[in-house]
C-alpha positions as CSV (number, residue, x, y, z in Angstrom):
1,M,49.5,-132.4,159.2
2,S,52.2,-131.5,156.7
3,S,51.0,-128.9,154.2
4,S,52.1,-129.5,150.6
5,I,51.1,-129.2,147.0
6,T,49.1,-132.1,145.6
7,G,48.2,-132.8,142.0
8,T,50.1,-132.9,138.8
9,I,51.2,-129.3,138.1
10,K,54.8,-128.3,138.3
11,E,56.2,-125.1,139.8
12,V,58.2,-122.7,137.6
13,P,60.0,-119.6,138.6
14,K,57.8,-116.5,139.2
15,T,58.3,-113.8,136.7
16,A,59.3,-110.3,137.8
17,E,56.4,-107.9,138.4
18,A,55.8,-105.2,135.8
19,P,56.9,-101.7,136.7
20,S,53.3,-100.5,136.4
21,Q,52.2,-103.0,139.0
22,Y,55.0,-101.8,141.3
23,L,53.8,-98.2,140.9
24,E,50.2,-99.3,141.6
25,D,51.3,-101.0,144.8
26,I,53.2,-97.9,146.0
27,A,50.2,-95.7,145.3
28,R,47.9,-98.0,147.1
29,K,50.1,-98.0,150.2
30,A,50.5,-94.2,150.1
31,T,46.7,-93.6,150.0
32,R,45.8,-96.2,152.7
33,T,44.2,-94.5,155.8
34,E,45.6,-95.5,159.1
35,R,43.1,-97.5,161.2
36,V,42.6,-96.3,164.7
37,L,41.2,-98.9,167.1
38,Y,39.4,-98.3,170.4
39,P,41.6,-99.7,173.2
40,I,40.2,-103.0,174.6
41,S,41.3,-102.0,178.1
42,A,38.9,-99.0,177.9
43,I,35.8,-101.2,177.4
44,V,33.5,-100.8,180.4
45,G,32.1,-104.1,181.8
46,Q,31.6,-107.2,179.6
47,E,34.3,-109.0,181.6
48,K,33.1,-112.5,180.5
49,M,33.5,-111.6,176.8
50,L,36.9,-110.1,177.3
51,R,38.0,-113.2,179.3
52,A,36.9,-115.6,176.6
53,L,38.9,-113.6,173.9
54,I,42.0,-113.4,176.1
55,L,42.0,-117.1,176.9
56,N,41.9,-118.0,173.2
57,T,44.8,-115.6,172.6
58,I,46.8,-117.4,175.3
59,N,45.9,-120.9,174.2
60,P,44.7,-121.1,170.5
61,S,44.0,-124.8,171.0
62,I,40.9,-123.9,173.1
63,G,39.0,-123.5,169.8
64,G,37.5,-120.1,169.4
65,V,34.6,-118.1,170.9
66,L,31.1,-117.1,169.8
67,I,29.9,-113.8,171.2
68,R,26.1,-113.6,171.2
69,G,24.3,-110.4,172.1
70,Q,22.3,-107.3,171.2
71,K,23.5,-104.6,169.0
72,G,25.7,-101.9,170.5
73,T,27.3,-104.1,173.2
74,A,30.9,-103.6,172.1
75,K,31.2,-107.0,170.4
76,S,33.1,-105.8,167.3
77,T,34.9,-103.2,169.3
78,A,36.4,-105.8,171.6
79,V,37.5,-108.2,168.9
80,R,39.1,-105.6,166.7
81,G,40.7,-103.9,169.8
82,L,42.2,-107.2,170.7
83,A,44.7,-106.7,167.8
84,E,46.5,-104.0,169.8
85,V,47.5,-106.3,172.7
86,L,48.2,-109.5,170.8
87,P,51.8,-110.9,171.3
88,E,54.4,-111.1,168.6
89,I,54.9,-114.3,166.6
90,E,57.8,-115.5,164.4
91,V,57.1,-115.9,160.7
92,V,59.1,-116.9,157.7
93,E,60.0,-113.7,155.9
94,G,57.9,-113.0,152.9
95,C,55.6,-115.9,153.4
96,K,52.0,-115.3,152.3
97,F,50.7,-117.9,154.8
98,N,52.6,-116.8,157.9
99,C,54.4,-120.1,158.3
100,D,56.1,-120.8,161.6
101,P,59.9,-121.2,161.1
102,K,60.0,-123.6,164.0
103,D,57.4,-125.9,162.5
104,P,58.8,-127.0,159.0
105,D,56.5,-129.9,158.8
106,K,53.7,-127.4,158.2
107,F,55.5,-125.2,155.7
108,C,53.7,-124.0,152.6
109,W,55.4,-125.0,149.2
110,E,57.3,-121.7,149.0
111,C,58.8,-122.1,152.5
112,I,59.6,-125.8,151.6
113,E,61.6,-124.4,148.7
114,K,63.3,-121.8,150.8
115,K,64.3,-124.5,153.3
116,R,65.7,-126.6,150.5
117,K,67.8,-123.6,149.4
118,G,68.7,-122.6,153.0
119,T,67.1,-119.2,152.6
120,V,64.6,-119.2,155.4
121,N,64.8,-115.9,157.2
122,V,62.7,-115.0,160.3
123,N,60.6,-111.9,161.0
124,K,58.6,-111.0,164.1
125,R,55.2,-109.3,164.0
126,Q,52.0,-109.1,166.0
127,M,49.3,-111.7,165.5
128,K,46.6,-110.4,163.3
129,V,42.8,-110.1,163.5
130,V,41.5,-110.8,160.0
131,D,37.9,-109.9,159.1
132,L,35.8,-112.3,157.1
133,P,32.9,-110.3,155.5
134,V,29.6,-112.1,155.5
135,G,29.1,-111.5,151.8
136,A,32.6,-112.7,150.7
137,T,32.8,-114.8,147.6
138,E,34.2,-118.4,147.7
139,D,37.4,-117.3,145.9
140,R,37.9,-114.4,148.4
141,V,37.7,-116.8,151.3
142,V,39.6,-119.9,150.2
143,G,41.7,-118.4,147.4
144,S,41.5,-118.7,143.7
145,L,43.3,-121.0,141.2
146,D,43.5,-120.0,137.6
147,I,43.8,-123.3,135.6
148,E,45.2,-121.8,132.5
149,K,47.9,-120.0,134.4
150,A,48.5,-123.2,136.5
151,V,49.6,-125.0,133.4
152,R,52.2,-122.3,132.6
153,Q,53.2,-121.0,136.1
154,G,52.5,-123.9,138.5
155,V,51.5,-123.0,142.1
156,Q,52.2,-119.3,141.4
157,A,48.8,-119.3,139.8
158,F,47.2,-119.7,143.2
159,D,46.0,-116.4,144.7
160,P,45.7,-116.8,148.5
161,G,42.4,-115.8,150.2
162,I,41.3,-114.8,153.7
163,L,42.0,-118.2,155.2
164,A,45.7,-117.8,154.2
165,Q,45.9,-114.3,155.8
166,A,44.3,-115.7,159.0
167,N,46.8,-118.6,159.5
168,R,48.3,-118.4,163.0
169,G,46.0,-115.4,163.8
170,I,42.4,-114.6,164.6
171,L,39.6,-114.9,162.0
172,Y,36.8,-112.6,163.0
173,V,33.3,-113.1,161.5
174,D,30.7,-110.5,162.4
175,E,27.1,-111.8,161.9
176,I,28.5,-115.3,161.7
177,N,25.0,-116.7,161.7
178,L,24.4,-115.1,158.3
179,L,27.3,-116.8,156.5
180,D,26.6,-118.6,153.3
181,D,26.8,-122.4,153.4
182,F,29.9,-122.6,151.2
183,V,31.8,-120.4,153.7
184,V,30.6,-122.5,156.7
185,D,31.8,-125.7,154.9
186,A,35.2,-124.1,154.2
187,L,35.5,-123.1,157.8
188,L,34.5,-126.6,159.1
189,D,37.0,-128.3,156.8
190,A,39.9,-125.9,157.8
191,A,39.0,-126.1,161.5
192,A,39.1,-129.9,161.3
193,M,42.4,-130.3,159.4
194,N,44.2,-126.9,160.0
195,V,44.7,-127.0,156.3
196,N,42.8,-125.2,153.4
197,T,42.6,-127.1,150.2
198,V,41.4,-125.6,146.9
199,E,40.6,-128.0,144.0
200,R,39.8,-127.0,140.5
201,E,39.4,-129.4,137.6
202,G,41.7,-132.1,139.0
203,V,44.3,-129.6,140.3
204,S,44.7,-129.3,144.1
205,V,46.6,-126.8,146.2
206,S,46.8,-126.9,150.0
207,H,48.2,-124.5,152.5
208,P,48.2,-124.3,156.4
209,A,45.1,-122.6,157.8
210,N,45.3,-122.8,161.6
211,F,43.4,-119.9,163.0
212,I,41.3,-118.9,166.1
213,I,37.7,-118.4,165.0
214,V,35.8,-115.6,166.7
215,G,32.3,-115.0,165.7
216,S,29.7,-112.4,166.8
217,M,26.0,-112.4,166.2
218,N,22.6,-111.0,167.2
219,P,20.4,-114.0,167.9
220,E,17.4,-112.0,166.9
221,E,18.7,-112.4,163.3
222,G,18.8,-116.2,163.3
223,E,20.8,-119.0,164.9
224,L,24.1,-120.4,163.9
225,R,24.4,-123.7,161.9
226,P,24.8,-126.5,164.5
227,Q,27.9,-128.0,162.8
228,L,29.8,-124.7,163.2
229,L,28.4,-124.0,166.6
230,D,29.8,-127.4,167.8
231,R,33.3,-126.5,166.5
232,I,33.5,-123.2,168.5
233,A,34.7,-123.9,172.0
234,L,33.4,-121.0,174.1
235,Q,30.2,-119.0,174.0
236,V,29.4,-115.8,175.9
237,E,26.2,-113.8,176.1
238,V,26.6,-110.0,176.2
239,T,23.8,-107.6,177.1
240,G,23.4,-103.9,177.7
241,I,24.7,-102.6,181.1
242,Y,22.0,-101.4,183.5
243,D,24.2,-99.6,186.0
244,V,23.7,-95.9,185.6
245,E,27.3,-94.9,186.4
246,Q,28.8,-97.4,184.0
247,R,26.5,-96.2,181.2
248,I,27.6,-92.7,181.8
249,E,31.3,-93.9,181.7
250,I,30.7,-95.6,178.4
251,V,29.4,-92.4,176.8
252,E,32.2,-90.3,178.2
253,R,34.9,-92.6,177.1
254,R,33.4,-92.9,173.6
255,N,33.1,-89.2,173.3
256,G,36.7,-88.8,174.4
257,F,37.9,-91.3,171.7
258,N,35.8,-89.7,169.0
259,D,37.1,-86.2,169.8
260,E,40.8,-87.0,170.2
261,P,41.4,-90.6,169.3
262,K,45.2,-90.5,169.5
263,Q,45.2,-88.7,172.8
264,F,42.6,-91.2,174.2
265,I,44.8,-94.1,173.1
266,R,47.9,-92.6,174.8
267,E,45.9,-92.3,178.0
268,Y,45.4,-96.1,177.9
269,E,48.9,-97.1,176.8
270,G,49.8,-98.2,180.3
271,E,46.7,-100.4,180.7
272,Q,47.2,-101.9,177.3
273,E,50.8,-102.8,178.1
274,K,49.8,-104.4,181.4
275,L,47.3,-106.6,179.6
276,R,49.8,-107.5,176.8
277,S,52.4,-108.4,179.5
278,K,49.9,-110.5,181.4
279,I,49.0,-112.4,178.2
280,I,52.6,-113.1,177.4
281,K,53.4,-114.3,181.0
282,A,50.4,-116.6,180.8
283,M,51.6,-118.1,177.5
284,Q,54.9,-118.8,179.1
285,L,53.3,-120.3,182.3
286,L,50.7,-122.4,180.5
287,P,53.0,-125.4,179.7
288,R,53.7,-125.7,183.5
289,V,50.0,-125.7,184.6
290,S,49.0,-129.2,185.7
291,T,45.6,-130.9,185.8
292,T,45.0,-133.5,188.5
293,R,42.9,-136.6,188.1
294,E,40.5,-135.1,190.6
295,N,40.1,-132.0,188.4
296,L,39.2,-134.3,185.5
297,R,36.7,-136.2,187.6
298,T,35.0,-132.9,188.5
299,I,34.9,-131.9,184.8
300,A,33.4,-135.3,183.8
301,E,30.8,-135.1,186.6
302,I,29.8,-131.7,185.3
303,C,29.4,-132.8,181.7
304,I,27.3,-135.8,182.8
305,A,25.1,-133.7,185.0
306,F,24.5,-131.2,182.2
307,N,23.7,-134.0,179.7
308,V,26.1,-132.9,176.9
309,D,26.8,-134.9,173.8
310,G,30.1,-136.5,173.1
311,H,33.4,-135.7,174.9
312,R,34.4,-132.4,173.2
313,A,33.0,-130.4,176.2
314,D,35.3,-132.3,178.7
315,I,38.4,-131.5,176.5
316,M,37.5,-127.8,176.0
317,I,36.7,-127.2,179.7
318,E,40.0,-128.7,180.7
319,R,41.9,-126.5,178.2
320,A,40.0,-123.4,179.2
321,A,40.4,-124.0,182.9
322,R,44.1,-124.7,182.6
323,T,44.5,-121.5,180.5
324,N,42.5,-119.5,183.1
325,A,44.8,-120.7,185.8
326,A,47.8,-119.5,183.8
327,Y,46.2,-116.1,183.2
328,E,45.7,-115.8,187.0
329,G,49.4,-116.7,187.5
330,R,48.8,-120.2,189.0
331,E,50.4,-123.6,188.1
332,R,47.4,-125.6,189.4
333,I,43.8,-125.3,188.3
334,T,41.1,-124.9,190.9
335,N,37.4,-125.5,191.0
336,D,36.9,-121.8,190.3
337,D,38.8,-122.2,187.0
338,I,36.6,-125.2,186.1
339,I,33.5,-123.2,186.9
340,E,34.7,-120.2,184.8
341,A,35.5,-122.5,181.9
342,S,32.2,-124.5,182.2
343,E,30.1,-121.3,182.1
344,M,31.5,-120.7,178.6
345,V,31.6,-124.2,177.2
346,L,28.3,-125.8,178.3
347,P,25.4,-123.5,177.5
348,H,25.4,-124.2,173.7
349,R,26.2,-127.9,174.2
350,M,23.4,-129.0,176.5
351,R,21.1,-131.6,174.9
352,K,17.6,-130.3,174.5
353,K,14.4,-132.3,174.2
354,P,11.9,-131.4,171.4
355,F,9.9,-128.3,172.2
356,E,11.9,-127.6,175.3
357,E,14.3,-124.7,176.1
358,E,16.5,-126.0,178.8
359,E,18.4,-123.1,180.4
360,F,21.9,-123.2,181.8
361,S,22.1,-122.8,185.6
362,V,25.2,-121.5,187.3
363,D,23.7,-122.6,190.6
364,Q,23.4,-126.1,189.4
365,L,27.0,-126.0,188.1
366,R,28.3,-124.9,191.5
367,A,26.2,-127.5,193.2
368,V,27.8,-130.3,191.1
369,V,31.3,-128.9,191.9
370,D,30.6,-128.8,195.6
371,G,29.3,-132.4,195.5
372,K,25.7,-131.5,196.3
373,V,24.2,-133.1,193.2
Protein backbone atom coordinates (compact mmCIF):
# COMPACT_ATOMS: atom_id res chain seq x y z
CA MET A 1 0.00 0.00 0.00
CA SER A 2 1.28 3.44 -0.82
CA SER A 3 1.96 5.55 2.28
CA SER A 4 0.86 9.14 2.00
CA ILE A 5 -0.57 12.04 3.93
CA THR A 6 -4.32 12.24 4.13
CA GLY A 7 -6.45 15.09 5.43
CA THR A 8 -6.57 18.78 4.73
CA ILE A 9 -3.36 20.19 6.22
CA LYS A 10 -0.65 21.61 3.99
CA GLU A 11 3.08 21.12 4.43
CA VAL A 12 5.26 24.18 4.83
CA PRO A 13 9.06 24.31 5.03
CA LYS A 14 10.55 23.22 8.34
CA THR A 15 12.21 26.02 10.29
CA ALA A 16 15.88 25.73 11.24
CA GLU A 17 16.56 24.27 14.67
CA ALA A 18 17.57 26.72 17.38
CA PRO A 19 21.25 26.71 18.42
CA SER A 20 20.26 25.68 21.95
CA GLN A 21 18.50 22.60 20.62
CA TYR A 22 21.58 21.74 18.56
CA LEU A 23 23.79 21.98 21.65
CA GLU A 24 21.37 19.80 23.62
CA ASP A 25 21.54 17.13 20.90
CA ILE A 26 25.34 17.18 20.97
CA ALA A 27 25.38 16.87 24.75
CA ARG A 28 22.92 13.98 24.65
CA LYS A 29 25.07 12.07 22.15
CA ALA A 30 28.24 12.77 24.16
CA THR A 31 26.74 11.36 27.37
CA ARG A 32 25.14 8.28 25.82
CA THR A 33 26.56 5.02 27.21
CA GLU A 34 27.60 2.43 24.66
CA ARG A 35 25.37 -0.65 24.81
CA VAL A 36 27.23 -3.97 25.00
CA LEU A 37 25.16 -6.97 23.92
CA TYR A 38 25.76 -10.63 24.72
CA PRO A 39 26.61 -12.46 21.45
CA ILE A 40 23.73 -14.56 20.21
CA SER A 41 26.18 -17.25 19.06
CA ALA A 42 27.34 -17.67 22.70
CA ILE A 43 23.88 -18.73 23.92
CA VAL A 44 23.90 -22.34 25.12
CA GLY A 45 21.03 -24.53 23.89
CA GLN A 46 17.61 -23.02 23.00
CA GLU A 47 18.09 -24.00 19.35
CA LYS A 48 14.37 -23.79 18.52
CA MET A 49 14.13 -20.21 19.74
CA LEU A 50 17.23 -19.16 17.82
CA ARG A 51 15.96 -20.89 14.66
CA ALA A 52 12.61 -19.06 14.85
CA LEU A 53 14.34 -15.68 15.22
CA ILE A 54 16.76 -16.34 12.37
CA LEU A 55 14.03 -17.53 9.99
CA ASN A 56 12.10 -14.29 10.52
CA THR A 57 15.26 -12.30 9.86
CA ILE A 58 15.78 -14.10 6.55
CA ASN A 59 12.13 -13.82 5.51
CA PRO A 60 10.18 -11.05 7.30
CA SER A 61 6.99 -12.11 5.51
CA ILE A 62 6.79 -15.15 7.81
CA GLY A 63 5.12 -12.90 10.38
CA GLY A 64 7.03 -12.79 13.66
CA VAL A 65 7.60 -15.06 16.64
CA LEU A 66 6.30 -15.41 20.17
CA ILE A 67 8.75 -16.79 22.74
CA ARG A 68 7.04 -18.33 25.77
CA GLY A 69 8.97 -19.50 28.78
CA GLN A 70 10.14 -19.20 32.32
CA LYS A 71 12.24 -16.35 33.62
CA GLY A 72 15.98 -16.62 33.06
CA THR A 73 15.90 -18.66 29.85
CA ALA A 74 17.74 -16.12 27.63
CA LYS A 75 14.62 -14.83 25.84
CA SER A 76 15.55 -11.14 25.97
CA THR A 77 19.25 -11.91 25.59
CA ALA A 78 18.61 -13.75 22.32
CA VAL A 79 16.37 -11.08 20.79
CA ARG A 80 18.62 -8.16 21.66
CA GLY A 81 21.73 -10.12 20.66
CA LEU A 82 20.16 -10.73 17.26
CA ALA A 83 20.84 -7.07 16.44
CA GLU A 84 24.56 -7.79 16.09
CA VAL A 85 24.13 -10.32 13.25
CA LEU A 86 21.36 -8.63 11.29
CA PRO A 87 22.21 -7.84 7.65
CA GLU A 88 22.45 -4.32 6.25
CA ILE A 89 19.53 -2.64 4.52
CA GLU A 90 19.37 0.35 2.21
CA VAL A 91 17.49 3.40 3.52
CA VAL A 92 16.78 6.87 2.21
CA GLU A 93 19.29 9.20 3.83
CA GLY A 94 17.78 11.21 6.67
CA CYS A 95 14.42 9.42 6.59
CA LYS A 96 12.70 9.10 9.99
CA PHE A 97 10.79 6.08 8.75
CA ASN A 98 13.64 4.08 7.16
CA CYS A 99 12.03 4.14 3.71
CA ASP A 100 13.36 1.70 1.13
CA PRO A 101 14.82 3.65 -1.82
CA LYS A 102 13.86 0.73 -4.12
CA ASP A 103 10.18 0.89 -3.14
CA PRO A 104 8.98 4.46 -3.89
CA ASP A 105 5.32 3.38 -3.75
CA LYS A 106 5.73 3.11 0.04
CA PHE A 107 7.62 6.36 0.57
CA CYS A 108 6.70 8.64 3.46
CA TRP A 109 5.72 12.23 2.59
CA GLU A 110 9.27 13.52 3.13
CA CYS A 111 10.75 10.93 0.75
CA ILE A 112 7.99 11.66 -1.80
CA GLU A 113 9.13 15.29 -1.74
CA LYS A 114 12.79 14.26 -2.04
CA LYS A 115 11.92 12.10 -5.04
CA ARG A 116 10.09 15.03 -6.65
CA LYS A 117 13.18 17.20 -6.19
CA GLY A 118 15.56 14.42 -7.27
CA THR A 119 17.40 14.48 -3.93
CA VAL A 120 16.95 10.87 -2.80
CA ASN A 121 20.30 9.71 -1.42
CA VAL A 122 20.92 6.17 -0.18
CA ASN A 123 22.59 4.98 3.01
CA LYS A 124 23.29 1.48 4.28
CA ARG A 125 22.89 0.41 7.89
CA GLN A 126 22.04 -2.66 9.92
CA MET A 127 18.45 -3.64 10.58
CA LYS A 128 17.41 -2.52 14.05
CA VAL A 129 15.86 -4.22 17.05
CA VAL A 130 13.54 -1.61 18.60
CA ASP A 131 12.16 -2.14 22.11
CA LEU A 132 8.52 -1.42 22.84
CA PRO A 133 8.16 -0.94 26.62
CA VAL A 134 5.01 -2.46 28.11
CA GLY A 135 4.09 0.81 29.81
CA ALA A 136 4.61 3.04 26.74
CA THR A 137 1.98 5.71 26.16
CA GLU A 138 -0.12 5.81 22.99
CA ASP A 139 1.76 8.84 21.64
CA ARG A 140 5.09 7.12 22.31
CA VAL A 141 3.98 4.07 20.28
CA VAL A 142 2.11 5.51 17.29
CA GLY A 143 3.50 9.06 17.31
CA SER A 144 1.98 12.38 18.30
CA LEU A 145 0.29 15.07 16.24
CA ASP A 146 0.01 18.60 17.64
CA ILE A 147 -3.10 20.10 16.06
CA GLU A 148 -2.16 23.71 16.73
CA LYS A 149 1.25 23.22 15.13
CA ALA A 150 -0.32 21.27 12.28
CA VAL A 151 -2.25 24.33 11.21
CA ARG A 152 1.00 26.32 10.97
CA GLN A 153 3.61 23.70 10.09
CA GLY A 154 1.71 20.93 8.30
CA VAL A 155 3.07 17.40 8.60
CA GLN A 156 6.18 18.67 10.38
CA ALA A 157 3.94 18.80 13.47
CA PHE A 158 3.96 14.97 13.55
CA ASP A 159 6.47 13.46 15.98
CA PRO A 160 7.17 9.83 14.95
CA GLY A 161 6.83 7.07 17.54
CA ILE A 162 8.19 3.58 18.09
CA LEU A 163 6.32 2.12 15.09
CA ALA A 164 8.19 4.55 12.83
CA GLN A 165 11.56 3.52 14.30
CA ALA A 166 10.70 -0.16 13.82
CA ASN A 167 9.76 0.12 10.14
CA ARG A 168 11.81 -2.45 8.17
CA GLY A 169 13.27 -3.75 11.42
CA ILE A 170 12.35 -5.89 14.42
CA LEU A 171 9.89 -4.66 17.05
CA TYR A 172 10.60 -6.42 20.34
CA VAL A 173 7.98 -6.52 23.10
CA ASP A 174 9.06 -8.13 26.35
CA GLU A 175 6.10 -9.25 28.48
CA ILE A 176 3.89 -8.84 25.42
CA ASN A 177 0.96 -10.46 27.26
CA LEU A 178 0.85 -7.42 29.60
CA LEU A 179 0.38 -4.83 26.83
CA ASP A 180 -2.43 -2.30 27.18
CA ASP A 181 -5.35 -2.79 24.80
CA PHE A 182 -4.63 0.43 22.86
CA VAL A 183 -1.12 -0.83 22.02
CA VAL A 184 -2.47 -4.21 20.93
CA ASP A 185 -4.99 -2.47 18.68
CA ALA A 186 -2.23 -0.32 17.14
CA LEU A 187 -0.07 -3.37 16.49
CA LEU A 188 -2.98 -5.27 14.94
CA ASP A 189 -3.79 -2.36 12.63
CA ALA A 190 -0.16 -1.87 11.57
CA ALA A 191 0.39 -5.61 11.10
CA ALA A 192 -2.68 -5.85 8.86
CA MET A 193 -1.88 -2.85 6.65
CA ASN A 194 1.90 -2.33 7.09
CA VAL A 195 0.93 1.31 7.70
CA ASN A 196 0.53 3.32 10.91
CA THR A 197 -2.18 5.99 10.84
CA VAL A 198 -2.59 8.71 13.48
CA GLU A 199 -5.82 10.70 13.50
CA ARG A 200 -6.52 13.73 15.66
CA GLU A 201 -9.60 15.95 15.25
CA GLY A 202 -10.08 15.27 11.57
CA VAL A 203 -6.36 15.42 10.71
CA SER A 204 -4.82 12.16 9.56
CA VAL A 205 -1.16 11.23 9.04
CA SER A 206 0.06 7.87 7.74
CA HIS A 207 3.53 6.38 7.40
CA PRO A 208 4.96 2.93 6.52
CA ALA A 209 5.16 0.53 9.48
CA ASN A 210 6.32 -2.84 8.18
CA PHE A 211 8.10 -4.63 11.02
CA ILE A 212 8.85 -8.11 12.35
CA ILE A 213 7.11 -8.46 15.69
CA VAL A 214 8.95 -10.51 18.32
CA GLY A 215 7.29 -10.98 21.68
CA SER A 216 8.41 -12.76 24.81
CA MET A 217 6.32 -13.69 27.82
CA ASN A 218 6.08 -15.78 30.95
CA PRO A 219 2.76 -17.68 30.70
CA GLU A 220 2.51 -17.69 34.50
CA GLU A 221 1.73 -13.94 34.25
CA GLY A 222 -1.25 -14.36 31.90
CA GLU A 223 -1.98 -15.30 28.31
CA LEU A 224 -1.77 -13.22 25.16
CA ARG A 225 -4.86 -11.65 23.62
CA PRO A 226 -6.16 -14.11 20.96
CA GLN A 227 -6.32 -11.53 18.15
CA LEU A 228 -2.63 -10.70 18.52
CA LEU A 229 -1.63 -14.33 19.06
CA ASP A 230 -3.23 -15.23 15.73
CA ARG A 231 -1.18 -12.53 13.95
CA ILE A 232 2.16 -13.87 15.19
CA ALA A 233 3.29 -16.67 12.89
CA LEU A 234 5.62 -18.77 15.02
CA GLN A 235 5.60 -19.77 18.65
CA VAL A 236 8.37 -21.48 20.61
CA GLU A 237 8.50 -22.70 24.20
CA VAL A 238 11.73 -22.25 26.14
CA THR A 239 12.55 -23.98 29.41
CA GLY A 240 15.51 -24.28 31.70
CA ILE A 241 18.23 -26.71 30.58
CA TYR A 242 18.60 -29.88 32.66
CA ASP A 243 21.96 -31.05 31.35
CA VAL A 244 24.61 -30.47 34.05
CA GLU A 245 27.48 -29.68 31.66
CA GLN A 246 25.40 -27.17 29.70
CA ARG A 247 24.33 -25.41 32.90
CA ILE A 248 27.97 -25.14 33.95
CA GLU A 249 28.81 -23.72 30.51
CA ILE A 250 26.04 -21.11 30.85
CA VAL A 251 27.46 -19.83 34.15
CA GLU A 252 31.05 -19.81 32.88
CA ARG A 253 30.16 -17.87 29.71
CA ARG A 254 28.04 -15.37 31.61
CA ASN A 255 30.84 -14.76 34.12
CA GLY A 256 33.29 -14.28 31.25
CA PHE A 257 31.00 -11.72 29.64
CA ASN A 258 30.40 -9.83 32.90
CA ASP A 259 34.12 -9.71 33.79
CA GLU A 260 35.51 -8.72 30.37
CA PRO A 261 32.62 -8.00 27.97
CA LYS A 262 34.70 -6.64 25.09
CA GLN A 263 37.18 -9.50 25.29
CA PHE A 264 34.32 -12.01 25.43
CA ILE A 265 32.72 -10.42 22.35
CA ARG A 266 36.04 -10.59 20.46
CA GLU A 267 36.24 -14.33 21.21
CA TYR A 268 32.92 -14.85 19.44
CA GLU A 269 33.52 -12.55 16.47
CA GLY A 270 34.23 -15.50 14.20
CA GLU A 271 31.01 -17.30 15.16
CA GLN A 272 29.03 -14.09 14.80
CA GLU A 273 30.40 -13.48 11.31
CA LYS A 274 29.62 -17.09 10.27
CA LEU A 275 26.03 -16.66 11.39
CA ARG A 276 25.70 -13.28 9.66
CA SER A 277 27.10 -14.72 6.41
CA LYS A 278 24.75 -17.71 6.60
CA ILE A 279 21.77 -15.41 7.03
CA ILE A 280 22.79 -13.25 4.07
CA LYS A 281 23.34 -16.31 1.84
CA ALA A 282 19.94 -17.66 2.82
CA MET A 283 18.30 -14.34 1.92
CA GLN A 284 19.94 -14.52 -1.51
CA LEU A 285 18.91 -18.15 -2.00
CA LEU A 286 15.32 -17.79 -0.78
CA PRO A 287 13.82 -16.55 -4.10
CA ARG A 288 15.09 -19.71 -5.80
CA VAL A 289 13.61 -22.15 -3.28
CA SER A 290 10.64 -23.95 -4.81
CA THR A 291 7.59 -25.57 -3.24
CA THR A 292 6.05 -28.55 -5.03
CA ARG A 293 2.35 -29.37 -5.12
CA GLU A 294 3.17 -32.49 -3.09
CA ASN A 295 4.72 -30.27 -0.42
CA LEU A 296 1.53 -28.21 -0.32
CA ARG A 297 -0.55 -31.37 -0.08
CA THR A 298 1.49 -32.50 2.94
CA ILE A 299 1.02 -29.10 4.61
CA ALA A 300 -2.75 -29.18 3.97
CA GLU A 301 -3.04 -32.70 5.41
CA ILE A 302 -1.16 -31.58 8.53
CA CYS A 303 -3.43 -28.58 9.08
CA ILE A 304 -6.56 -30.69 8.65
CA ALA A 305 -5.23 -33.38 11.00
CA PHE A 306 -4.48 -30.80 13.69
CA ASN A 307 -7.87 -29.11 13.29
CA VAL A 308 -6.63 -25.53 12.85
CA ASP A 309 -8.94 -22.65 12.02
CA GLY A 310 -8.73 -20.86 8.68
CA HIS A 311 -5.86 -21.08 6.21
CA ARG A 312 -3.26 -18.81 7.80
CA ALA A 313 -1.42 -21.83 9.22
CA ASP A 314 -0.96 -23.37 5.72
CA ILE A 315 0.55 -20.13 4.43
CA MET A 316 2.87 -19.67 7.39
CA ILE A 317 4.10 -23.29 7.35
CA GLU A 318 4.94 -23.00 3.65
CA ARG A 319 6.84 -19.74 4.16
CA ALA A 320 8.73 -21.00 7.19
CA ALA A 321 9.57 -24.33 5.52
CA ARG A 322 10.84 -22.57 2.40
CA THR A 323 12.94 -20.25 4.53
CA ASN A 324 14.33 -23.15 6.56
CA ALA A 325 15.41 -24.84 3.35
CA ALA A 326 17.23 -21.65 2.28
CA TYR A 327 18.95 -21.45 5.67
CA GLU A 328 20.14 -25.03 5.19
CA GLY A 329 21.41 -24.16 1.71
CA ARG A 330 18.81 -26.08 -0.32
CA GLU A 331 16.60 -24.99 -3.24
CA ARG A 332 13.88 -27.58 -2.54
CA ILE A 333 11.96 -28.02 0.69
CA THR A 334 11.79 -31.44 2.33
CA ASN A 335 9.45 -33.07 4.81
CA ASP A 336 11.95 -32.19 7.55
CA ASP A 337 11.53 -28.51 6.67
CA ILE A 338 7.75 -28.89 6.86
CA ILE A 339 7.98 -30.63 10.23
CA GLU A 340 10.34 -27.96 11.58
CA ALA A 341 7.96 -25.20 10.48
CA SER A 342 4.82 -26.99 11.70
CA GLU A 343 6.26 -27.40 15.19
CA MET A 344 6.41 -23.61 15.45
CA VAL A 345 3.18 -22.70 13.63
CA LEU A 346 0.61 -25.19 14.94
CA PRO A 347 0.69 -25.33 18.77
CA HIS A 348 -1.07 -21.99 19.32
CA ARG A 349 -3.52 -22.50 16.45
CA MET A 350 -5.06 -25.83 17.33
CA ARG A 351 -8.81 -25.56 17.95
CA LYS A 352 -9.59 -26.53 21.54
CA LYS A 353 -12.96 -27.68 22.84
CA PRO A 354 -14.38 -26.09 26.01
CA PHE A 355 -12.69 -27.31 29.21
CA GLU A 356 -10.10 -29.25 27.20
CA GLU A 357 -6.37 -28.66 26.91
CA GLU A 358 -5.36 -30.39 23.70
CA GLU A 359 -1.59 -30.80 23.52
CA PHE A 360 0.52 -30.61 20.39
CA SER A 361 2.12 -33.97 19.51
CA VAL A 362 5.32 -34.16 17.46
CA ASP A 363 4.77 -37.90 17.06
CA GLN A 364 1.36 -37.27 15.51
CA LEU A 365 2.92 -34.66 13.22
CA ARG A 366 5.52 -37.13 11.97
CA ALA A 367 2.86 -39.79 11.52
CA VAL A 368 0.81 -37.46 9.27
CA VAL A 369 3.89 -36.62 7.18
CA ASP A 370 4.81 -40.31 6.86
CA GLY A 371 1.25 -41.12 5.73
CA LYS A 372 0.40 -43.21 8.77
CA VAL A 373 -2.59 -41.12 9.83
